[in-house]
Kinemage of the C-alpha trace (Angstrom):
@kinemage 1
@onewidth
@group {chain A} dominant
@subgroup {mainchain}
@vectorlist {calphas} color= white
{ca unk a 1} P -5.973 15.395 131.300
{ca unk a 2} L -3.616 17.770 129.501
{ca unk a 3} L -1.485 14.887 128.240
{ca unk a 4} L -4.555 13.134 126.748
{ca unk a 5} L -5.551 16.338 124.934
{ca unk a 6} L -1.981 16.812 123.723
{ca unk a 7} L -1.749 13.223 122.436
{ca unk a 8} L -5.147 13.561 120.737
{ca unk a 9} L -4.036 16.771 119.031
{ca unk a 10} L -0.731 15.178 117.955
{ca unk a 11} L -2.532 12.144 116.531
{ca unk a 12} L -5.022 14.268 114.586
{ca unk a 13} L -2.249 16.544 113.308
{ca unk a 14} L -0.281 13.499 112.106
{ca unk a 15} L -3.302 12.121 110.244
{ca unk a 16} L -3.861 15.464 108.491
{ca unk a 17} L -0.186 15.872 107.519
{ca unk a 18} L 0.206 12.270 106.350
{ca unk a 19} L -3.093 12.496 104.432
{ca unk a 20} L -2.057 15.726 102.711
{ca unk a 21} L 1.365 14.294 101.890
{ca unk a 22} L -0.177 11.121 100.460
{ca unk a 23} L -2.585 13.177 98.319
{ca unk a 24} L 0.306 15.293 97.019
{ca unk a 25} L 2.329 12.152 96.263
{ca unk a 26} L -0.558 10.812 94.189
{ca unk a 27} L -0.578 14.073 92.210
{ca unk a 28} L 3.197 14.004 91.761
{ca unk a 29} L 3.180 10.571 90.161
{ca unk a 30} L 0.322 11.593 87.845
{ca unk a 31} L -2.622 9.735 89.350
{ca unk a 32} L -5.795 11.259 90.659
{ca unk a 33} L -7.546 14.530 89.947
{ca unk a 34} L -4.786 17.042 90.617
{ca unk a 35} L -5.195 20.819 90.365
{ca unk a 36} L -3.050 22.777 87.903
{ca unk a 37} L 0.312 24.048 89.101
{ca unk a 38} L 1.591 27.613 88.749
{ca unk a 39} L 3.594 26.491 85.681
{ca unk a 40} L 0.409 24.991 84.174
{ca unk a 41} L -1.424 28.268 84.767
{ca unk a 42} L 1.386 30.318 83.249
{ca unk a 43} L 1.506 28.137 80.141
{ca unk a 44} L -2.292 28.287 79.704
{ca unk a 45} L -2.303 32.066 80.286
{ca unk a 46} L 0.419 32.631 77.658
{ca unk a 47} L -1.612 30.574 75.167
{ca unk a 48} L -4.754 32.596 76.000
{ca unk a 49} L -2.917 35.913 75.464
{ca unk a 50} L -2.363 35.001 71.805
{ca unk a 51} L -6.022 35.729 71.047
{ca unk a 52} L -6.211 38.814 73.277
{ca unk a 53} L -3.075 40.880 72.596
{ca unk a 54} L -1.257 41.945 69.436
{ca unk a 55} L 2.472 41.147 69.517
{ca unk a 56} L 5.069 42.144 70.482
{ca unk a 57} L 4.617 41.703 74.212
{ca unk a 58} L 6.321 39.698 76.940
{ca unk a 59} L 4.971 38.118 80.091
{ca unk a 60} L 7.163 39.470 82.880
{ca unk a 61} L 5.373 37.926 85.846
{ca unk a 62} L 2.805 35.236 86.525
{ca unk a 63} L 1.891 34.182 90.050
{ca unk a 64} L -0.752 31.725 91.193
{ca unk a 65} L -2.672 33.077 94.167
{ca unk a 66} L -5.175 30.269 94.693
{ca unk a 67} L -6.658 27.225 92.958
{ca unk a 68} L -10.055 25.674 93.586
{ca unk a 69} L -12.374 23.105 92.052
{ca unk a 70} L -14.265 24.702 89.173
{ca unk a 71} L -17.956 24.819 88.319
{ca unk a 72} L -17.944 21.592 86.298
{ca unk a 73} L -16.336 18.165 86.186
{ca unk a 74} L -12.613 18.398 85.519
{ca unk a 75} L -12.560 22.197 85.760
{ca unk a 76} L -10.386 24.247 88.071
{ca unk a 77} L -10.293 27.970 88.741
{ca unk a 78} L -6.912 29.618 89.289
{ca unk a 79} L -6.677 33.096 90.785
{ca unk a 80} L -3.570 34.817 89.413
{ca unk a 81} L -1.685 38.075 89.015
{ca unk a 82} L 0.363 38.807 85.915
{ca unk a 83} L 2.387 41.626 84.395
{ca unk a 84} L 2.733 42.000 80.640
{ca unk a 85} L 5.137 44.442 78.975
{ca unk a 86} L 4.376 45.825 75.529
{ca unk a 87} L 6.574 47.873 73.202
{ca unk a 88} L 4.066 49.785 71.079
{ca unk a 89} L 2.543 53.178 71.741
{ca unk a 90} L -0.677 51.820 73.281
{ca unk a 91} L -1.992 48.764 75.077
{ca unk a 92} L -2.123 46.200 72.236
{ca unk a 93} L -5.455 44.554 73.025
{ca unk a 94} L -7.618 43.008 70.327
{ca unk a 95} L -11.137 44.403 70.579
{ca unk a 96} L -13.528 43.249 72.099
{ca unk a 97} L -11.068 41.607 74.534
{ca unk a 98} L -9.626 44.793 76.047
{ca unk a 99} L -11.232 44.193 79.456
{ca unk a 100} L -10.404 40.474 79.762
{ca unk a 101} L -8.427 39.701 82.950
{ca unk a 102} L -9.134 43.181 84.376
{ca unk a 103} L -6.113 44.999 82.898
{ca unk a 104} L -4.615 47.991 84.650
{ca unk a 105} L -2.527 49.793 82.044
{ca unk a 106} L 0.568 51.779 83.022
{ca unk a 107} L 1.281 53.724 79.824
{ca unk a 108} L 4.408 55.394 81.232
{ca unk a 109} L 6.108 52.020 81.843
{ca unk a 110} L 4.293 50.201 79.006
{ca unk a 111} L 3.070 47.465 81.325
{ca unk a 112} L -0.294 45.912 82.024
{ca unk a 113} L -1.121 44.378 85.396
{ca unk a 114} L -3.786 41.676 85.313
{ca unk a 115} L -5.552 39.869 88.134
{ca unk a 116} L -8.439 37.508 87.617
{ca unk a 117} L -9.508 33.870 87.614
{ca unk a 118} L -8.569 31.407 84.867
{ca unk a 119} L -11.075 28.598 84.337
{ca unk a 120} L -8.908 25.680 83.261
{ca unk a 121} L -9.485 22.184 81.921
{ca unk a 122} L -6.887 19.453 81.452
{ca unk a 123} L -6.572 17.979 77.969
{ca unk a 124} L -4.228 15.420 76.407
{ca unk a 125} L -1.935 18.339 75.490
{ca unk a 126} L -1.988 19.934 78.920
{ca unk a 127} L -4.068 22.559 80.697
{ca unk a 128} L -6.092 25.052 78.643
{ca unk a 129} L -8.185 28.095 79.497
{ca unk a 130} L -11.912 27.564 78.943
């Protein structure tokens, strides 16, 4: 009885792994509805910062935490954390965008930690923030 249960588990596990690998392969070759990668999220986030922060600033860290299907067709939501360093005297946000991405400002180190969800859509030019 134990060997039947073990073989059943092994067969199911193989189907799940092979299925996940096949789905990832489809995404790798550019077919199918693939979620954005961490690099896609970083690129879209950098583009979004242009309308939110006054330069000069640098993105020191961007990390994708999670990605899920978004609220509409072709939309994805990416949970992320980011750290931005600025060189001026104060956090260089453009009002009324000072609370976008839930900034936590560290004035002593001139950094801003951000953690939020990006709603992203794929276009001909790549992923953009909605």
